[in-house]
C-alpha positions, 0 to 999 in steps of 0.5 A: 562512511564504515562498511559497518556504518553503511550496511546499519544505513542500507538495513534501515533503508530496507525497514523503512521501505519494507513499511512503506510496501505494505502500507501501499499494498494496504491501502491498495487493497482498502482501495479495490474494496471501495471500488468493489463495493461501489460498482457493486452499488452502482449496478444495483441503483436504477437508471435515470 
């Protein structure tokens, strides 16, 4: 594999990993908001 091909491959991997990181950040944010929502609704509901 030539140096140019290796650089192109690494850049493609970097882009793919950056997309994955962004998706995981968005999912983490969603889960944090959902957790806060359910925690708040649990505090409001009467205890049985």
